[in-house]
N, C-alpha and C positions, 0 to 999 in steps of 0.2 A: 545211498545206493549200495547194496550188497551184491557181491559176486556169488553166484550159485554154480557149483561144479556140476557138470552134466552127470546124470544118474547112470548112464551106461555109455560105454565107448563102442562105437561101431566096429565091425570086424576088421576093416582095413586100418582104422586108427589103432586098434589093439596090436595088429601085426607090425605096424610102423613103430609103435612104442617098444615092443619086444626086440625088434631089429636094432633100434637105437641103443637100448640097454645092453644088448649083446656086443655091439661095436665098442661102446664105452668100456665094458668089462674086458674085452680083448685088448684094447689099447692100454688100459691100466696094467694088465698082466704083462704086456710087452715092455712097458716102461719099467716095471720092477725087475724084469729079466735084464734089461739093458743096464740098469743101475748096478746089479750084481756083477755083471761082466766088467763094467768100468772099474768097480772096486777091486776085482780080482786082477785086472790089468795093472792098476796102480801098484798093488802089492807085488806083482811079478816084476815090474820095472825096478822097484827098490831092492828086491831080492837079487835080481840079475846084476845090478850094479853093486850089491852089498853095501849100499849107501846107508850111512847112519843119518837119520834126520832128527833135528832137535826142535822142540816146540819153542816158538818165540816167547811164550809166557815164562819160560825158565829164566830169561834174561830180564824180566820185568820185576823181579824180586829185589827191592831196593837194599835189603840187608846183605845181599851177596854181590861181590864184584863179578864181572862176567866169567873170569877163569874159574873161580870157585863154583859158580853155578853150573858151568859146563862140565867140569870135572866130576862134581857130585852127581849130576844127571847121568853121565856116562857110567859112573861106578855103581850107583845105587839103583837107578831105573833100568839101565841096559845090562847090568851085571858084568861089565868089563873090568878086567884087572888094571891096576895102575900101569903095569908094563905094556898093556895093549893100548891104553889111552895116550900114553906119552908120545908115541910117533904120530898119532892122529892129530894131536894139537900142537906138535912141534915143541914140546917141553920135556924136561927130564922127569923120570918117574918119581923122584923124590919131591919135586915141586908139585906134582899131581897129588901125591899122598898128603903133603902139607896143606894144599888147597882144600882137599876133602875134609881133613881134620878141622881146619879153621871154619869151614862151612858148617860142619856138624855143631861146632860151638855156637855159631850165630843162628842157625836155622835147624830146628829139630823135626820139622814136618817133611813129608815126601814132596818132591818137586813134581810139577804137573807133567803128565804123559802126553797130553794133547793140547792143541791150540789151533785157532783158525789159520794161523800162518806157521808153516814148518820150514825150517832152514836146513839145507843139506850141510853136513859137517865139512864137506869138501869146499864149500864157499867160505868157510871161516878159517881153516887152518890146514896145514902149516902155512903161515903167511908172514910177510915182513911187517904187516900191520898189527897194531894192538887189537885185541879181540873186539872191543866196543867199536872201533873204527871199521873193522871188517864186517861186523853185523850191519852197521849203518850203510856202508857202501853196498852191501848185498841188497838191503831193503830199498835203497834209493835207485841204484842203477839196474838191478835185475827185476825187481818187482814194481818199480816206478812209483813208490810211495813218496809223499812230500815230507818235509821236515816235521811238520806238526803231527802228522799221523804216526810217524816213526817215534816221536817223543811220547805220544800217548801209549803206543804199544810197548815201549820200553820203560814207561813210568819215569821218564827223564825230562828235564827242562828242554824246551825248543833250542835254546842257545847252546846247550851241551851237545845236542845232536848236530847242529850246524857246525860247531867247532870240530867235532869228531870227523865229519865229512870233509871239511876243508883241510884238516891236518892230513887226512888220507891222500888227498890230491897232491899235497906237497911231498909226501913220501914217494910218490912215483906213479 
């Protein structure tokens, strides 16, 4: 049995179809406007706070320890000088310069600028915790991620993530 479309649509049916298409079009346009407004609001919040955000993917590069990855991202991707990075991460600017040089020797490509998960720099440093522990604590406590998801996101073993979190709890 085949379905045959009607050859002509009655006047009322045509008006209803046009009305429905108009409504859908209006709602789609409104949705796009709302998405733009939301995007602008996010940008304004970060500008207002002047918060530096770091993509989680920066820390998933196995060849780079977390400090080298962070220092290189801030220096090369964000264009910050070593003297500006040092107080942000709670290290001496000579340590930051050495970390960036060492990272250049290990990793010649540009670090990622975006990631599904972004971490505010204020959540990481300056802190009494080592950088990996601070990252894990932020992901677990603030974002509610479990150990396995954190391990996948950081390209680390689950046991490493568990150890980092438990050591952070012992620090205070």
